[in-house]
C-alpha positions as CSV (number, residue, x, y, z in Angstrom):
1,M,-28.0,-8.3,-35.3
2,Q,-31.7,-8.5,-35.5
3,T,-33.6,-10.1,-32.5
4,D,-37.2,-10.2,-31.6
5,N,-36.8,-8.1,-28.7
6,P,-37.3,-4.2,-29.4
7,F,-35.3,-3.1,-26.4
8,L,-32.0,-5.2,-27.4
9,D,-32.6,-3.9,-31.0
10,G,-32.9,-0.3,-29.6
11,M,-29.6,-0.8,-27.6
12,A,-27.7,-2.2,-30.3
13,R,-28.7,0.9,-32.5
14,L,-27.8,3.2,-29.7
15,F,-24.5,1.6,-29.4
16,T,-23.6,1.7,-33.1
17,D,-24.7,5.1,-33.4
18,A,-22.4,6.1,-30.2
19,A,-19.5,4.3,-31.8
20,G,-19.8,6.4,-35.0
21,A,-20.3,9.6,-33.1
22,A,-17.2,8.8,-31.1
23,Q,-15.1,8.1,-34.2
24,S,-16.5,11.6,-35.6
25,V,-15.4,13.5,-32.3
26,R,-12.1,11.6,-32.6
27,A,-11.3,12.8,-36.1
28,E,-12.4,16.4,-35.5
29,I,-10.1,16.4,-32.1
30,E,-7.4,14.9,-34.3
31,G,-7.9,17.7,-37.0
32,V,-7.9,20.3,-34.2
33,V,-4.9,19.2,-32.5
34,R,-2.9,18.6,-35.9
35,Q,-3.7,22.3,-37.0
36,R,-2.8,23.6,-33.4
37,M,0.6,21.8,-33.7
38,E,1.3,23.0,-37.3
39,K,0.7,26.4,-36.1
40,L,2.7,26.0,-33.0
41,V,5.6,24.7,-35.1
42,A,5.1,27.4,-37.8
43,D,5.3,30.1,-34.9
44,M,8.6,28.9,-33.5
45,N,10.4,29.9,-36.6
46,L,12.3,26.6,-36.8
47,V,14.6,25.9,-39.9
48,P,14.2,23.2,-42.3
49,R,16.8,20.2,-41.6
50,E,18.5,21.0,-45.2
51,E,19.5,24.5,-43.8
52,F,20.4,23.4,-40.6
53,E,23.0,20.7,-42.1
54,A,24.5,23.5,-44.4
55,V,25.1,25.5,-41.6
56,K,26.5,22.9,-39.9
57,A,28.9,22.1,-42.6
58,M,29.8,25.8,-42.9
59,A,30.7,25.9,-39.2
60,A,32.8,22.7,-39.6
61,K,34.7,24.2,-42.5
62,A,35.2,27.5,-40.5
63,R,36.6,25.8,-37.8
64,A,38.8,23.6,-39.7
65,E,40.1,26.7,-41.6
66,N,40.6,28.4,-38.0
67,E,42.6,25.5,-36.7
68,A,45.0,25.3,-39.8
69,L,45.4,29.3,-39.5
70,A,46.2,28.9,-36.0
71,A,49.0,26.3,-36.8
72,R,50.3,28.4,-39.4
73,L,50.5,31.7,-37.2
74,A,52.2,29.6,-34.4
75,A,54.7,28.4,-36.7
76,L,55.4,31.8,-38.2
77,E,55.7,33.2,-34.7
78,A,58.3,30.4,-33.8
79,R,60.5,31.6,-36.6
80,L,60.6,35.0,-35.3
81,P,63.8,36.1,-33.3
82,N,63.0,36.1,-29.7
83,P,63.9,39.6,-28.2
């Protein structure tokens, strides 16, 4: 916006420059925060979702097998003569 008033022109230019500088600072801060968060997550030694799901499925299968074996053992013990 152009006016005949140099003071207003200077203020408009100042605010435009300040907005550009604020956007640059914001982008820089976002980059630093993103970098820090990625490093924090990497240092936490988290497992990928796929590995977690695979181990979860293995645990469920082992639990089911354990329950089946416990039932089989109980049935075999029931067949033993009582002393």
